[in-house]
N, CA, C and O atoms as a Tripos MOL2 file, in Angstrom:
@<TRIPOS>MOLECULE
protein
  308   307    77     0     0
PROTEIN
NO_CHARGES

@<TRIPOS>ATOM
      1 N           0.8390   -1.1730    0.0000 N.3       1 MET1
      2 CA          0.0000    0.0000    0.0000 C.3       1 MET1
      3 C           0.8900    1.2440    0.0000 C.2       1 MET1
      4 O           1.9160    1.2810    0.6800 O.2       1 MET1
      5 N           0.5030    2.2320   -0.7430 N.am      2 ASP2
      6 CA          1.2370    3.4870   -0.8280 C.3       2 ASP2
      7 C           0.8470    4.3850    0.3440 C.2       2 ASP2
      8 O          -0.2970    4.8290    0.4390 O.2       2 ASP2
      9 N           1.7950    4.6470    1.2280 N.am      3 ALA3
     10 CA          1.5260    5.4360    2.4310 C.3       3 ALA3
     11 C           1.0440    6.8400    2.0850 C.2       3 ALA3
     12 O           0.1670    7.3720    2.7660 O.2       3 ALA3
     13 N           1.5950    7.4440    1.0490 N.am      4 ASN4
     14 CA          1.1840    8.7980    0.6810 C.3       4 ASN4
     15 C          -0.2840    8.8460    0.2680 C.2       4 ASN4
     16 O          -1.0000    9.7860    0.6140 O.2       4 ASN4
     17 N          -0.7250    7.8420   -0.4640 N.am      5 LYS5
     18 CA         -2.1270    7.7830   -0.8730 C.3       5 LYS5
     19 C          -3.0300    7.5850    0.3550 C.2       5 LYS5
     20 O          -4.1030    8.1810    0.4460 O.2       5 LYS5
     21 N          -2.5880    6.7500    1.2850 N.am      6 LEU6
     22 CA         -3.3770    6.5260    2.4960 C.3       6 LEU6
     23 C          -3.4480    7.7790    3.3560 C.2       6 LEU6
     24 O          -4.4820    8.0550    3.9640 O.2       6 LEU6
     25 N          -2.3680    8.5330    3.4120 N.am      7 VAL7
     26 CA         -2.3810    9.8040    4.1510 C.3       7 VAL7
     27 C          -3.3850   10.7530    3.5040 C.2       7 VAL7
     28 O          -4.1540   11.4170    4.1990 O.2       7 VAL7
     29 N          -3.3780   10.8160    2.1910 N.am      8 THR8
     30 CA         -4.3370   11.6680    1.4770 C.3       8 THR8
     31 C          -5.7740   11.2440    1.7910 C.2       8 THR8
     32 O          -6.6310   12.0860    2.0570 O.2       8 THR8
     33 N          -6.0280    9.9480    1.7600 N.am      9 MET9
     34 CA         -7.3730    9.4400    2.0570 C.3       9 MET9
     35 C          -7.7670    9.7560    3.4980 C.2       9 MET9
     36 O          -8.8930   10.1810    3.7530 O.2       9 MET9
     37 N          -6.8450    9.5500    4.4390 N.am     10 ALA10
     38 CA         -7.1290    9.8420    5.8420 C.3      10 ALA10
     39 C          -7.3970   11.3340    6.0320 C.2      10 ALA10
     40 O          -8.2760   11.7120    6.8060 O.2      10 ALA10
     41 N          -6.6510   12.1740    5.3370 N.am     11 ASN11
     42 CA         -6.8660   13.6140    5.4220 C.3      11 ASN11
     43 C          -8.2400   14.0110    4.8960 C.2      11 ASN11
     44 O          -8.8690   14.9240    5.4310 O.2      11 ASN11
     45 N          -8.7090   13.3340    3.8540 N.am     12 GLN12
     46 CA        -10.0470   13.6080    3.3250 C.3      12 GLN12
     47 C         -11.1170   13.2360    4.3490 C.2      12 GLN12
     48 O         -12.1020   13.9560    4.5140 O.2      12 GLN12
     49 N         -10.9240   12.1270    5.0220 N.am     13 ILE13
     50 CA        -11.8600   11.7150    6.0760 C.3      13 ILE13
     51 C         -11.8650   12.7630    7.1880 C.2      13 ILE13
     52 O         -12.9240   13.1830    7.6530 O.2      13 ILE13
     53 N         -10.6750   13.1760    7.6070 N.am     14 ALA14
     54 CA        -10.5550   14.1700    8.6710 C.3      14 ALA14
     55 C         -11.1980   15.4940    8.2610 C.2      14 ALA14
     56 O         -11.8310   16.1530    9.0860 O.2      14 ALA14
     57 N         -11.0430   15.8860    7.0040 N.am     15 SER15
     58 CA        -11.6460   17.1300    6.5250 C.3      15 SER15
     59 C         -13.1600   17.0810    6.6480 C.2      15 SER15
     60 O         -13.7910   18.0850    6.9810 O.2      15 SER15
     61 N         -13.7440   15.9260    6.3830 N.am     16 PHE16
     62 CA        -15.1870   15.7690    6.5460 C.3      16 PHE16
     63 C         -15.5860   15.9540    8.0100 C.2      16 PHE16
     64 O         -16.5140   16.7030    8.3160 O.2      16 PHE16
     65 N         -14.8840   15.2740    8.9060 N.am     17 PHE17
     66 CA        -15.2310   15.3380   10.3260 C.3      17 PHE17
     67 C         -14.8230   16.6600   10.9730 C.2      17 PHE17
     68 O         -15.3150   16.9870   12.0530 O.2      17 PHE17
     69 N         -13.9420   17.4220   10.3410 N.am     18 ALA18
     70 CA        -13.5120   18.7170   10.8780 C.3      18 ALA18
     71 C         -14.6520   19.7240   10.9420 C.2      18 ALA18
     72 O         -14.5490   20.7290   11.6460 O.2      18 ALA18
     73 N         -15.7310   19.4710   10.2200 N.am     19 THR19
     74 CA        -16.8810   20.3800   10.2640 C.3      19 THR19
     75 C         -17.6670   20.2450   11.5620 C.2      19 THR19
     76 O         -18.4860   21.1080   11.8800 O.2      19 THR19
     77 N         -17.4300   19.1840   12.3110 N.am     20 ASP20
     78 CA        -18.1010   18.9780   13.5990 C.3      20 ASP20
     79 C         -17.5060   19.9530   14.6130 C.2      20 ASP20
     80 O         -16.2920   19.9570   14.8170 O.2      20 ASP20
     81 N         -18.3300   20.7720   15.2470 N.am     21 PRO21
     82 CA        -17.7950   21.7290   16.2160 C.3      21 PRO21
     83 C         -17.2220   21.0680   17.4790 C.2      21 PRO21
     84 O         -16.4710   21.6970   18.2250 O.2      21 PRO21
     85 N         -17.5720   19.8220   17.7100 N.am     22 ASP22
     86 CA        -17.0700   19.0790   18.8650 C.3      22 ASP22
     87 C         -15.8090   18.3210   18.4340 C.2      22 ASP22
     88 O         -15.8930   17.3020   17.7480 O.2      22 ASP22
     89 N         -14.6500   18.8260   18.8400 N.am     23 ARG23
     90 CA        -13.3930   18.2260   18.4060 C.3      23 ARG23
     91 C         -13.2800   16.7640   18.8220 C.2      23 ARG23
     92 O         -12.7830   15.9380   18.0570 O.2      23 ARG23
     93 N         -13.7360   16.4400   20.0260 N.am     24 THR24
     94 CA        -13.6770   15.0530   20.4920 C.3      24 THR24
     95 C         -14.4640   14.1380   19.5610 C.2      24 THR24
     96 O         -14.0130   13.0410   19.2310 O.2      24 THR24
     97 N         -15.6330   14.5890   19.1410 N.am     25 ALA25
     98 CA        -16.4520   13.8010   18.2140 C.3      25 ALA25
     99 C         -15.7800   13.7060   16.8460 C.2      25 ALA25
    100 O         -15.8710   12.6710   16.1850 O.2      25 ALA25
    101 N         -15.1080   14.7730   16.4150 N.am     26 ALA26
    102 CA        -14.4190   14.7600   15.1190 C.3      26 ALA26
    103 C         -13.2650   13.7610   15.1280 C.2      26 ALA26
    104 O         -13.0660   13.0300   14.1580 O.2      26 ALA26
    105 N         -12.5130   13.7330   16.2140 N.am     27 VAL27
    106 CA        -11.4020   12.7840   16.3290 C.3      27 VAL27
    107 C         -11.9450   11.3580   16.3600 C.2      27 VAL27
    108 O         -11.4440   10.4780   15.6590 O.2      27 VAL27
    109 N         -12.9700   11.1390   17.1770 N.am     28 ALA28
    110 CA        -13.5700    9.8020   17.2760 C.3      28 ALA28
    111 C         -14.1770    9.3720   15.9390 C.2      28 ALA28
    112 O         -14.0580    8.2090   15.5530 O.2      28 ALA28
    113 N         -14.8170   10.2850   15.2400 N.am     29 GLY29
    114 CA        -15.4030    9.9720   13.9370 C.3      29 GLY29
    115 C         -14.3500    9.5760   12.9240 C.2      29 GLY29
    116 O         -14.5460    8.6390   12.1510 O.2      29 GLY29
    117 N         -13.2320   10.2850   12.9260 N.am     30 THR30
    118 CA        -12.1280    9.9690   12.0250 C.3      30 THR30
    119 C         -11.5830    8.5750   12.3280 C.2      30 THR30
    120 O         -11.4050    7.7590   11.4230 O.2      30 THR30
    121 N         -11.3230    8.3140   13.5980 N.am     31 ALA31
    122 CA        -10.7930    7.0000   14.0040 C.3      31 ALA31
    123 C         -11.7910    5.8880   13.6950 C.2      31 ALA31
    124 O         -11.4120    4.8270   13.1980 O.2      31 ALA31
    125 N         -13.0490    6.1290   13.9870 N.am     32 ASN32
    126 CA        -14.0850    5.1190   13.7670 C.3      32 ASN32
    127 C         -14.2060    4.7760   12.2840 C.2      32 ASN32
    128 O         -14.3380    3.6060   11.9260 O.2      32 ASN32
    129 N         -14.1620    5.7830   11.4300 N.am     33 HIS33
    130 CA        -14.2670    5.5270    9.9900 C.3      33 HIS33
    131 C         -13.0910    4.6790    9.5020 C.2      33 HIS33
    132 O         -13.2750    3.7110    8.7630 O.2      33 HIS33
    133 N         -11.8790    5.0550    9.9260 N.am     34 ILE34
    134 CA        -10.6950    4.2960    9.5140 C.3      34 ILE34
    135 C         -10.7750    2.8610   10.0270 C.2      34 ILE34
    136 O         -10.4450    1.9210    9.3050 O.2      34 ILE34
    137 N         -11.2070    2.6980   11.2570 N.am     35 GLN35
    138 CA        -11.2970    1.3540   11.8490 C.3      35 GLN35
    139 C         -12.3440    0.4960   11.1250 C.2      35 GLN35
    140 O         -12.1080   -0.6840   10.8650 O.2      35 GLN35
    141 N         -13.4770    1.0790   10.8090 N.am     36 LYS36
    142 CA        -14.5720    0.3160   10.2040 C.3      36 LYS36
    143 C         -14.3570   -0.0090    8.7260 C.2      36 LYS36
    144 O         -14.6960   -1.1030    8.2760 O.2      36 LYS36
    145 N         -13.7990    0.9320    7.9780 N.am     37 PHE37
    146 CA        -13.8050    0.8080    6.5280 C.3      37 PHE37
    147 C         -12.4480    0.5340    5.8840 C.2      37 PHE37
    148 O         -12.3700    0.2820    4.6810 O.2      37 PHE37
    149 N         -11.3950    0.5830    6.6680 N.am     38 TRP38
    150 CA        -10.0690    0.2920    6.1150 C.3      38 TRP38
    151 C          -9.6550   -1.1150    6.5030 C.2      38 TRP38
    152 O          -9.8320   -1.5290    7.6490 O.2      38 TRP38
    153 N          -9.1020   -1.8480    5.5470 N.am     39 GLU39
    154 CA         -8.6230   -3.1930    5.8540 C.3      39 GLU39
    155 C          -7.3720   -3.0920    6.7330 C.2      39 GLU39
    156 O          -6.7150   -2.0510    6.7590 O.2      39 GLU39
    157 N          -7.0490   -4.1580    7.4430 N.am     40 PRO40
    158 CA         -5.9210   -4.1170    8.3870 C.3      40 PRO40
    159 C          -4.5990   -3.6480    7.7880 C.2      40 PRO40
    160 O          -3.8780   -2.8870    8.4330 O.2      40 PRO40
    161 N          -4.2620   -4.0770    6.5810 N.am     41 ARG41
    162 CA         -2.9650   -3.6580    6.0270 C.3      41 ARG41
    163 C          -2.9400   -2.1720    5.7010 C.2      41 ARG41
    164 O          -1.8730   -1.5600    5.7220 O.2      41 ARG41
    165 N          -4.0890   -1.5790    5.4010 N.am     42 MET42
    166 CA         -4.1520   -0.1300    5.1880 C.3      42 MET42
    167 C          -3.8810    0.6010    6.5050 C.2      42 MET42
    168 O          -3.1160    1.5640    6.5460 O.2      42 MET42
    169 N          -4.5150    0.1310    7.5740 N.am     43 ARG43
    170 CA         -4.2980    0.7500    8.8930 C.3      43 ARG43
    171 C          -2.8490    0.5700    9.3340 C.2      43 ARG43
    172 O          -2.2450    1.4900    9.8840 O.2      43 ARG43
    173 N          -2.2940   -0.6100    9.0920 N.am     44 LYS44
    174 CA         -0.9080   -0.8920    9.4700 C.3      44 LYS44
    175 C           0.0510    0.0550    8.7420 C.2      44 LYS44
    176 O           0.9830    0.5780    9.3530 O.2      44 LYS44
    177 N          -0.1680    0.2760    7.4640 N.am     45 THR45
    178 CA          0.6820    1.1630    6.6750 C.3      45 THR45
    179 C           0.5540    2.6100    7.1470 C.2      45 THR45
    180 O           1.5550    3.3210    7.2390 O.2      45 THR45
    181 N          -0.6570    3.0470    7.4430 N.am     46 LEU46
    182 CA         -0.8630    4.4060    7.9390 C.3      46 LEU46
    183 C          -0.1830    4.5980    9.2910 C.2      46 LEU46
    184 O           0.4700    5.6160    9.5210 O.2      46 LEU46
    185 N          -0.3340    3.6300   10.1790 N.am     47 LEU47
    186 CA          0.3120    3.7200   11.4940 C.3      47 LEU47
    187 C           1.8330    3.7100   11.3600 C.2      47 LEU47
    188 O           2.5180    4.4060   12.1090 O.2      47 LEU47
    189 N           2.3700    2.9390   10.4250 N.am     48 ALA48
    190 CA          3.8200    2.9150   10.2060 C.3      48 ALA48
    191 C           4.3090    4.2700    9.7080 C.2      48 ALA48
    192 O           5.3620    4.7430   10.1360 O.2      48 ALA48
    193 N           3.5590    4.8940    8.8140 N.am     49 ALA49
    194 CA          3.9250    6.2300    8.3190 C.3      49 ALA49
    195 C           3.9080    7.2390    9.4650 C.2      49 ALA49
    196 O           4.7770    8.1070    9.5510 O.2      49 ALA49
    197 N           2.9220    7.1180   10.3350 N.am     50 PHE50
    198 CA          2.8320    7.9930   11.5010 C.3      50 PHE50
    199 C           4.0220    7.7610   12.4360 C.2      50 PHE50
    200 O           4.6320    8.7120   12.9240 O.2      50 PHE50
    201 N           4.3420    6.5010   12.6760 N.am     51 ASP51
    202 CA          5.4410    6.1530   13.5760 C.3      51 ASP51
    203 C           6.8030    6.5800   13.0370 C.2      51 ASP51
    204 O           7.7310    6.8230   13.8080 O.2      51 ASP51
    205 N           6.9210    6.6700   11.7230 N.am     52 ASP52
    206 CA          8.1850    7.1020   11.1240 C.3      52 ASP52
    207 C           8.4930    8.5550   11.4610 C.2      52 ASP52
    208 O           9.6340    9.0020   11.3440 O.2      52 ASP52
    209 N           7.4530    9.2930   11.8840 N.am     53 GLY53
    210 CA          7.6430   10.6850   12.2790 C.3      53 GLY53
    211 C           7.9400   11.5660   11.0890 C.2      53 GLY53
    212 O           7.6010   11.2430    9.9510 O.2      53 GLY53
    213 N           8.5770   12.6780   11.3700 N.am     54 GLY54
    214 CA          8.8970   13.6030   10.2950 C.3      54 GLY54
    215 C           7.6470   14.3040    9.7890 C.2      54 GLY54
    216 O           6.6170   14.3390   10.4620 O.2      54 GLY54
    217 N           7.7580   14.8510    8.6090 N.am     55 ASP55
    218 CA          6.6360   15.5830    8.0110 C.3      55 ASP55
    219 C           5.7920   14.6190    7.1970 C.2      55 ASP55
    220 O           5.9700   14.4920    5.9850 O.2      55 ASP55
    221 N           4.8700   13.9400    7.8720 N.am     56 HIS56
    222 CA          4.0290   12.9590    7.1900 C.3      56 HIS56
    223 C           2.8390   13.6050    6.5020 C.2      56 HIS56
    224 O           2.1550   12.9450    5.7200 O.2      56 HIS56
    225 N           2.5740   14.8810    6.7740 N.am     57 GLY57
    226 CA          1.5010   15.6000    6.0950 C.3      57 GLY57
    227 C           0.1090   15.2370    6.5480 C.2      57 GLY57
    228 O          -0.8590   15.4780    5.8260 O.2      57 GLY57
    229 N          -0.0110   14.6650    7.7220 N.am     58 MET58
    230 CA         -1.3330   14.2610    8.2200 C.3      58 MET58
    231 C          -2.0820   15.4270    8.8510 C.2      58 MET58
    232 O          -1.5070   16.2460    9.5680 O.2      58 MET58
    233 N          -3.3700   15.4790    8.5670 N.am     59 HIS59
    234 CA         -4.2820   16.4460    9.1830 C.3      59 HIS59
    235 C          -4.2170   16.2540   10.6940 C.2      59 HIS59
    236 O          -4.0250   15.1350   11.1700 O.2      59 HIS59
    237 N          -4.3750   17.3270   11.4420 N.am     60 GLU60
    238 CA         -4.2600   17.2230   12.9020 C.3      60 GLU60
    239 C          -5.2950   16.2810   13.5050 C.2      60 GLU60
    240 O          -5.0440   15.6920   14.5560 O.2      60 GLU60
    241 N          -6.4460   16.1250   12.8670 N.am     61 LEU61
    242 CA         -7.4430   15.1690   13.3770 C.3      61 LEU61
    243 C          -6.9870   13.7260   13.1480 C.2      61 LEU61
    244 O          -7.2900   12.8440   13.9510 O.2      61 LEU61
    245 N          -6.2650   13.4890   12.0630 N.am     62 VAL62
    246 CA         -5.7220   12.1520   11.8170 C.3      62 VAL62
    247 C          -4.6700   11.8360   12.8740 C.2      62 VAL62
    248 O          -4.6510   10.7390   13.4320 O.2      62 VAL62
    249 N          -3.8000   12.7970   13.1460 N.am     63 VAL63
    250 CA         -2.7740   12.6010   14.1750 C.3      63 VAL63
    251 C          -3.4350   12.3100   15.5240 C.2      63 VAL63
    252 O          -3.0260   11.3920   16.2340 O.2      63 VAL63
    253 N          -4.4460   13.0870   15.8700 N.am     64 ALA64
    254 CA         -5.1450   12.8680   17.1430 C.3      64 ALA64
    255 C          -5.8370   11.5120   17.1650 C.2      64 ALA64
    256 O          -5.8100   10.8180   18.1820 O.2      64 ALA64
    257 N          -6.4550   11.1280   16.0510 N.am     65 ALA65
    258 CA         -7.1380    9.8310   15.9840 C.3      65 ALA65
    259 C          -6.1470    8.6850   16.1610 C.2      65 ALA65
    260 O          -6.4230    7.7290   16.8840 O.2      65 ALA65
    261 N          -4.9950    8.7810   15.5020 N.am     66 LEU66
    262 CA         -3.9940    7.7190   15.6030 C.3      66 LEU66
    263 C          -3.3840    7.6610   17.0020 C.2      66 LEU66
    264 O          -3.0080    6.5900   17.4780 O.2      66 LEU66
    265 N          -3.2920    8.7950   17.6420 N.am     67 THR67
    266 CA         -2.7190    8.8540   18.9830 C.3      67 THR67
    267 C          -3.7130    8.3870   20.0400 C.2      67 THR67
    268 O          -3.3940    7.5410   20.8750 O.2      67 THR67
    269 N          -4.9110    8.9430   19.9950 N.am     68 GLU68
    270 CA         -5.9020    8.6940   21.0400 C.3      68 GLU68
    271 C          -6.6510    7.3750   20.8880 C.2      68 GLU68
    272 O          -7.1450    6.8270   21.8730 O.2      68 GLU68
    273 N          -6.7400    6.8610   19.6670 N.am     69 HIS69
    274 CA         -7.5360    5.6430   19.4090 C.3      69 HIS69
    275 C          -6.6900    4.5290   18.8070 C.2      69 HIS69
    276 O          -7.2000    3.6510   18.1110 O.2      69 HIS69
    277 N          -5.3990    4.5750   19.0820 N.am     70 ARG70
    278 CA         -4.4800    3.6140   18.4600 C.3      70 ARG70
    279 C          -4.8690    2.1640   18.7320 C.2      70 ARG70
    280 O          -4.8380    1.3350   17.8230 O.2      70 ARG70
    281 N          -5.2320    1.8550   19.9610 N.am     71 ALA71
    282 CA         -5.5520    0.4570   20.3120 C.3      71 ALA71
    283 C          -6.6480   -0.1020   19.4060 C.2      71 ALA71
    284 O          -6.5850   -1.2690   19.0180 O.2      71 ALA71
    285 N          -7.6310    0.6920   19.0680 N.am     72 GLY72
    286 CA         -8.7120    0.2430   18.2060 C.3      72 GLY72
    287 C          -8.3490    0.1880   16.7320 C.2      72 GLY72
    288 O          -9.0420   -0.4450   15.9360 O.2      72 GLY72
    289 N          -7.2610    0.8550   16.3750 N.am     73 LEU73
    290 CA         -6.8350    0.9000   14.9770 C.3      73 LEU73
    291 C          -5.7730   -0.1250   14.6320 C.2      73 LEU73
    292 O          -5.5690   -0.4460   13.4610 O.2      73 LEU73
    293 N          -5.0960   -0.6410   15.6480 N.am     74 GLU74
    294 CA         -4.0610   -1.6520   15.4290 C.3      74 GLU74
    295 C          -4.7140   -2.9160   14.8540 C.2      74 GLU74
    296 O          -5.6840   -3.4260   15.4130 O.2      74 GLU74
    297 N          -4.1770   -3.4150   13.7360 N.am     75 PRO75
    298 CA         -4.6970   -4.6750   13.2050 C.3      75 PRO75
    299 C          -4.4710   -5.8200   14.1860 C.2      75 PRO75
    300 O          -3.4230   -5.9060   14.8240 O.2      75 PRO75
    301 N          -5.4500   -6.6840   14.2960 N.am     76 VAL76
    302 CA         -5.3420   -7.8490   15.1770 C.3      76 VAL76
    303 C          -4.5420   -8.9230   14.4510 C.2      76 VAL76
    304 O          -4.8320   -9.2620   13.3040 O.2      76 VAL76
    305 N          -3.5520   -9.4430   15.1220 N.am     77 ALA77
    306 CA         -2.6890  -10.4520   14.4930 C.3      77 ALA77
    307 C          -3.3590  -11.8070   14.4260 C.2      77 ALA77
    308 O          -2.7680  -12.7640   13.9270 O.2      77 ALA77
@<TRIPOS>BOND
     1     1     2 1
     2     2     3 1
     3     3     4 2
     4     3     5 am
     5     5     6 1
     6     6     7 1
     7     7     8 2
     8     7     9 am
     9     9    10 1
    10    10    11 1
    11    11    12 2
    12    11    13 am
    13    13    14 1
    14    14    15 1
    15    15    16 2
    16    15    17 am
    17    17    18 1
    18    18    19 1
    19    19    20 2
    20    19    21 am
    21    21    22 1
    22    22    23 1
    23    23    24 2
    24    23    25 am
    25    25    26 1
    26    26    27 1
    27    27    28 2
    28    27    29 am
    29    29    30 1
    30    30    31 1
    31    31    32 2
    32    31    33 am
    33    33    34 1
    34    34    35 1
    35    35    36 2
    36    35    37 am
    37    37    38 1
    38    38    39 1
    39    39    40 2
    40    39    41 am
    41    41    42 1
    42    42    43 1
    43    43    44 2
    44    43    45 am
    45    45    46 1
    46    46    47 1
    47    47    48 2
    48    47    49 am
    49    49    50 1
    50    50    51 1
    51    51    52 2
    52    51    53 am
    53    53    54 1
    54    54    55 1
    55    55    56 2
    56    55    57 am
    57    57    58 1
    58    58    59 1
    59    59    60 2
    60    59    61 am
    61    61    62 1
    62    62    63 1
    63    63    64 2
    64    63    65 am
    65    65    66 1
    66    66    67 1
    67    67    68 2
    68    67    69 am
    69    69    70 1
    70    70    71 1
    71    71    72 2
    72    71    73 am
    73    73    74 1
    74    74    75 1
    75    75    76 2
    76    75    77 am
    77    77    78 1
    78    78    79 1
    79    79    80 2
    80    79    81 am
    81    81    82 1
    82    82    83 1
    83    83    84 2
    84    83    85 am
    85    85    86 1
    86    86    87 1
    87    87    88 2
    88    87    89 am
    89    89    90 1
    90    90    91 1
    91    91    92 2
    92    91    93 am
    93    93    94 1
    94    94    95 1
    95    95    96 2
    96    95    97 am
    97    97    98 1
    98    98    99 1
    99    99   100 2
   100    99   101 am
   101   101   102 1
   102   102   103 1
   103   103   104 2
   104   103   105 am
   105   105   106 1
   106   106   107 1
   107   107   108 2
   108   107   109 am
   109   109   110 1
   110   110   111 1
   111   111   112 2
   112   111   113 am
   113   113   114 1
   114   114   115 1
   115   115   116 2
   116   115   117 am
   117   117   118 1
   118   118   119 1
   119   119   120 2
   120   119   121 am
   121   121   122 1
   122   122   123 1
   123   123   124 2
   124   123   125 am
   125   125   126 1
   126   126   127 1
   127   127   128 2
   128   127   129 am
   129   129   130 1
   130   130   131 1
   131   131   132 2
   132   131   133 am
   133   133   134 1
   134   134   135 1
   135   135   136 2
   136   135   137 am
   137   137   138 1
   138   138   139 1
   139   139   140 2
   140   139   141 am
   141   141   142 1
   142   142   143 1
   143   143   144 2
   144   143   145 am
   145   145   146 1
   146   146   147 1
   147   147   148 2
   148   147   149 am
   149   149   150 1
   150   150   151 1
   151   151   152 2
   152   151   153 am
   153   153   154 1
   154   154   155 1
   155   155   156 2
   156   155   157 am
   157   157   158 1
   158   158   159 1
   159   159   160 2
   160   159   161 am
   161   161   162 1
   162   162   163 1
   163   163   164 2
   164   163   165 am
   165   165   166 1
   166   166   167 1
   167   167   168 2
   168   167   169 am
   169   169   170 1
   170   170   171 1
   171   171   172 2
   172   171   173 am
   173   173   174 1
   174   174   175 1
   175   175   176 2
   176   175   177 am
   177   177   178 1
   178   178   179 1
   179   179   180 2
   180   179   181 am
   181   181   182 1
   182   182   183 1
   183   183   184 2
   184   183   185 am
   185   185   186 1
   186   186   187 1
   187   187   188 2
   188   187   189 am
   189   189   190 1
   190   190   191 1
   191   191   192 2
   192   191   193 am
   193   193   194 1
   194   194   195 1
   195   195   196 2
   196   195   197 am
   197   197   198 1
   198   198   199 1
   199   199   200 2
   200   199   201 am
   201   201   202 1
   202   202   203 1
   203   203   204 2
   204   203   205 am
   205   205   206 1
   206   206   207 1
   207   207   208 2
   208   207   209 am
   209   209   210 1
   210   210   211 1
   211   211   212 2
   212   211   213 am
   213   213   214 1
   214   214   215 1
   215   215   216 2
   216   215   217 am
   217   217   218 1
   218   218   219 1
   219   219   220 2
   220   219   221 am
   221   221   222 1
   222   222   223 1
   223   223   224 2
   224   223   225 am
   225   225   226 1
   226   226   227 1
   227   227   228 2
   228   227   229 am
   229   229   230 1
   230   230   231 1
   231   231   232 2
   232   231   233 am
   233   233   234 1
   234   234   235 1
   235   235   236 2
   236   235   237 am
   237   237   238 1
   238   238   239 1
   239   239   240 2
   240   239   241 am
   241   241   242 1
   242   242   243 1
   243   243   244 2
   244   243   245 am
   245   245   246 1
   246   246   247 1
   247   247   248 2
   248   247   249 am
   249   249   250 1
   250   250   251 1
   251   251   252 2
   252   251   253 am
   253   253   254 1
   254   254   255 1
   255   255   256 2
   256   255   257 am
   257   257   258 1
   258   258   259 1
   259   259   260 2
   260   259   261 am
   261   261   262 1
   262   262   263 1
   263   263   264 2
   264   263   265 am
   265   265   266 1
   266   266   267 1
   267   267   268 2
   268   267   269 am
   269   269   270 1
   270   270   271 1
   271   271   272 2
   272   271   273 am
   273   273   274 1
   274   274   275 1
   275   275   276 2
   276   275   277 am
   277   277   278 1
   278   278   279 1
   279   279   280 2
   280   279   281 am
   281   281   282 1
   282   282   283 1
   283   283   284 2
   284   283   285 am
   285   285   286 1
   286   286   287 1
   287   287   288 2
   288   287   289 am
   289   289   290 1
   290   290   291 1
   291   291   292 2
   292   291   293 am
   293   293   294 1
   294   294   295 1
   295   295   296 2
   296   295   297 am
   297   297   298 1
   298   298   299 1
   299   299   300 2
   300   299   301 am
   301   301   302 1
   302   302   303 1
   303   303   304 2
   304   303   305 am
   305   305   306 1
   306   306   307 1
   307   307   308 2
@<TRIPOS>SUBSTRUCTURE
     1 MET1         2 RESIDUE 1 A MET
     2 ASP2         6 RESIDUE 1 A ASP
     3 ALA3        10 RESIDUE 1 A ALA
     4 ASN4        14 RESIDUE 1 A ASN
     5 LYS5        18 RESIDUE 1 A LYS
     6 LEU6        22 RESIDUE 1 A LEU
     7 VAL7        26 RESIDUE 1 A VAL
     8 THR8        30 RESIDUE 1 A THR
     9 MET9        34 RESIDUE 1 A MET
    10 ALA10       38 RESIDUE 1 A ALA
    11 ASN11       42 RESIDUE 1 A ASN
    12 GLN12       46 RESIDUE 1 A GLN
    13 ILE13       50 RESIDUE 1 A ILE
    14 ALA14       54 RESIDUE 1 A ALA
    15 SER15       58 RESIDUE 1 A SER
    16 PHE16       62 RESIDUE 1 A PHE
    17 PHE17       66 RESIDUE 1 A PHE
    18 ALA18       70 RESIDUE 1 A ALA
    19 THR19       74 RESIDUE 1 A THR
    20 ASP20       78 RESIDUE 1 A ASP
    21 PRO21       82 RESIDUE 1 A PRO
    22 ASP22       86 RESIDUE 1 A ASP
    23 ARG23       90 RESIDUE 1 A ARG
    24 THR24       94 RESIDUE 1 A THR
    25 ALA25       98 RESIDUE 1 A ALA
    26 ALA26      102 RESIDUE 1 A ALA
    27 VAL27      106 RESIDUE 1 A VAL
    28 ALA28      110 RESIDUE 1 A ALA
    29 GLY29      114 RESIDUE 1 A GLY
    30 THR30      118 RESIDUE 1 A THR
    31 ALA31      122 RESIDUE 1 A ALA
    32 ASN32      126 RESIDUE 1 A ASN
    33 HIS33      130 RESIDUE 1 A HIS
    34 ILE34      134 RESIDUE 1 A ILE
    35 GLN35      138 RESIDUE 1 A GLN
    36 LYS36      142 RESIDUE 1 A LYS
    37 PHE37      146 RESIDUE 1 A PHE
    38 TRP38      150 RESIDUE 1 A TRP
    39 GLU39      154 RESIDUE 1 A GLU
    40 PRO40      158 RESIDUE 1 A PRO
    41 ARG41      162 RESIDUE 1 A ARG
    42 MET42      166 RESIDUE 1 A MET
    43 ARG43      170 RESIDUE 1 A ARG
    44 LYS44      174 RESIDUE 1 A LYS
    45 THR45      178 RESIDUE 1 A THR
    46 LEU46      182 RESIDUE 1 A LEU
    47 LEU47      186 RESIDUE 1 A LEU
    48 ALA48      190 RESIDUE 1 A ALA
    49 ALA49      194 RESIDUE 1 A ALA
    50 PHE50      198 RESIDUE 1 A PHE
    51 ASP51      202 RESIDUE 1 A ASP
    52 ASP52      206 RESIDUE 1 A ASP
    53 GLY53      210 RESIDUE 1 A GLY
    54 GLY54      214 RESIDUE 1 A GLY
    55 ASP55      218 RESIDUE 1 A ASP
    56 HIS56      222 RESIDUE 1 A HIS
    57 GLY57      226 RESIDUE 1 A GLY
    58 MET58      230 RESIDUE 1 A MET
    59 HIS59      234 RESIDUE 1 A HIS
    60 GLU60      238 RESIDUE 1 A GLU
    61 LEU61      242 RESIDUE 1 A LEU
    62 VAL62      246 RESIDUE 1 A VAL
    63 VAL63      250 RESIDUE 1 A VAL
    64 ALA64      254 RESIDUE 1 A ALA
    65 ALA65      258 RESIDUE 1 A ALA
    66 LEU66      262 RESIDUE 1 A LEU
    67 THR67      266 RESIDUE 1 A THR
    68 GLU68      270 RESIDUE 1 A GLU
    69 HIS69      274 RESIDUE 1 A HIS
    70 ARG70      278 RESIDUE 1 A ARG
    71 ALA71      282 RESIDUE 1 A ALA
    72 GLY72      286 RESIDUE 1 A GLY
    73 LEU73      290 RESIDUE 1 A LEU
    74 GLU74      294 RESIDUE 1 A GLU
    75 PRO75      298 RESIDUE 1 A PRO
    76 VAL76      302 RESIDUE 1 A VAL
    77 ALA77      306 RESIDUE 1 A ALA
């Protein structure tokens, strides 16, 4: 999976949820969407890109979702 494409997709999801005035709900919505609709290898690749640090270009809601809801986003082995 191409990490850059997944970052773009995650940013689009976050942009949708960014319209919610409740930031907690926006972060949870972003995480929930990724967890429900992305296959495990997509989530694994996105988390690896996040873990690599640096300028990954992720929307702040994506960063918050990956940080605050990581346990639910980790693929089950």
